[in-house]
N, C-alpha and C positions, 0 to 999 in steps of 0.2 A: 890584908883586909883592913887593918887599922889605918894604914896610909890612905886607902881609898875613902874611908869614912872621914878622915881628917880633911881630905881634899873636897869632899862633898860639903862638909860643914863650912869650910873656908869659902867655897864658891857660893853657898847659900848666903853667907854673911856679906860677901861683896855685892851680890845681887840685891840684897835688901838695902844696903847702904846706897847703892846707885839709884835704886827706886825712890828712896827717901830724898836724896839730893835732887832728883828730877822733879819730884812732886813739890819740893820746896821752891823750885825755880818758877813753877807755874803760878800765875797770879790767881788769887781767889777773892771772893767777896767784893769789897770796895775797890781794891786794886784792880780786879778784873773789870769792874764797871768803868774805871778810868781808862784802862787799856782799850776796851771796846769803844768807848766814846772817842778816844784819840784816833783809833783806826778810822772811824766814821768821819771825823773832821779832816784827816789827811786825805781821805777819798773825795770829799766834796769841796774842800777849800782850795783845791788847785796846787797843793804842796808837791804832789807827784809830777805835775806838768813840767816843772823845772828841776826838781831835786832827784828825779828818777830817770836814768838814761833811757831814751826811746819810748817813754810813756805816752806822750802825745801822738807820736807817729804810729804807735801800736793801738791807738784808741783805748788805752788803759789796760790792754791785755799783756801785762808784765807780771811775772811772779812776785808775790809779796816779799820773797826773800831778797829781791833786788831793789825794793822801795827805799827811797831816801838816801841812796849811796852817792849822791852828787852827780855832776855832769861835767864833761869837758867842752861843752858848747859855751862859747863866750858870748857875752852881751856887751857890745861895744857902743859907746856913745860919748858925749862930752865929759863924762865922769871917768872915762878910761874903759877897761874891759873887766867885767865882773863875771864870776862863775857861781853857779848854784852849789853851795856847800854840801859835803857829805855830812848830813845831820847825824847820822849814826855814830860817826867818829867824833864829830863836834861835841856831842852831848855825852859821850862815853864816860867822862870823868867829871861831869858837872852835877852838882847837887840840885835838887828841886828849887831850893832857895836861890841859888846862883842863876838858874834858868829864869825864874820869875823876875829877878833883878835885870837880867839881860834883856828880856822882852820889854820891860818898862823903860829902859834907857836906850834901846836899839834905834839906830838911824842908819840903816843899810843903804848901800848903793842900789840904783835901779838894776834890774826890774823888780827886786824884792819888795813886795807891798807890806813892809814892816808895820805900817799903820793899821792894817787889817788884823795883824797878830795882836797889836796893842788894844784894838777895839774888842777883842774876845773877852769873855768873862774869865776871871781867875780860874774857875773850875775847868774851863776849856783849855786854857793855857797849861794847867796841870795835867790834863788828859793827854795833850800832845806830848808833854815830857814823858809821862809814863808809857805811852805807846812806843815812842821812839826808843826809849831805854829798853823796853821789852823786846824789840827787834834785835838788839845787841849790835856790837860794832861789826862792820863789814865793809869791804871795798877799800878804795884808795882815797886819799885826800883830793879834793878838787884843786885845779890850778890856782895859783895866787892871783889876786887882782893885778892888773897892769895899768900903768898911767896912760893918759890920753895920747901922749906922743909916741907910744910904742905900738907897733902893728902886731896884733896877736896871731898865733898860728891858727890855721883853719881847724875846726869849723867855728865860725862866730856869726852872730846876727848883728847887722849894723842897724842901730836905732838912731832916730833924729837927735 
């Protein structure tokens, strides 16, 4: 009887600790507002079009758990072949301050419209950061950029 009571108490304590940890991980208040704004921006700004595999082909009908995990589709042009980064891995160890600095100094290869990201308000840039970080790391890194003289593996889109 004593052992059963101790197990029940231990189970209750573990359950309470897990519940507390889970609720601590959920954004609240201002953080939730930033995450919600970031989700909205990702949805309307075209981030998923390149950074989420199959998003455009599925007319956006891709589970959010797959969003922003990068893509293996190459974009080949005079700059070489670039790939849409896995933003969830890219930002996993980046502070908000580092992200804001990165956005301000970014000059990515095509077709990334980095200038649109730079034109956003700092609040919106912060919202993107908080949303992507809230998604958590997932997926594999995108392939590395390839120089113009290297033929990339399929699939790739040839651009002028």
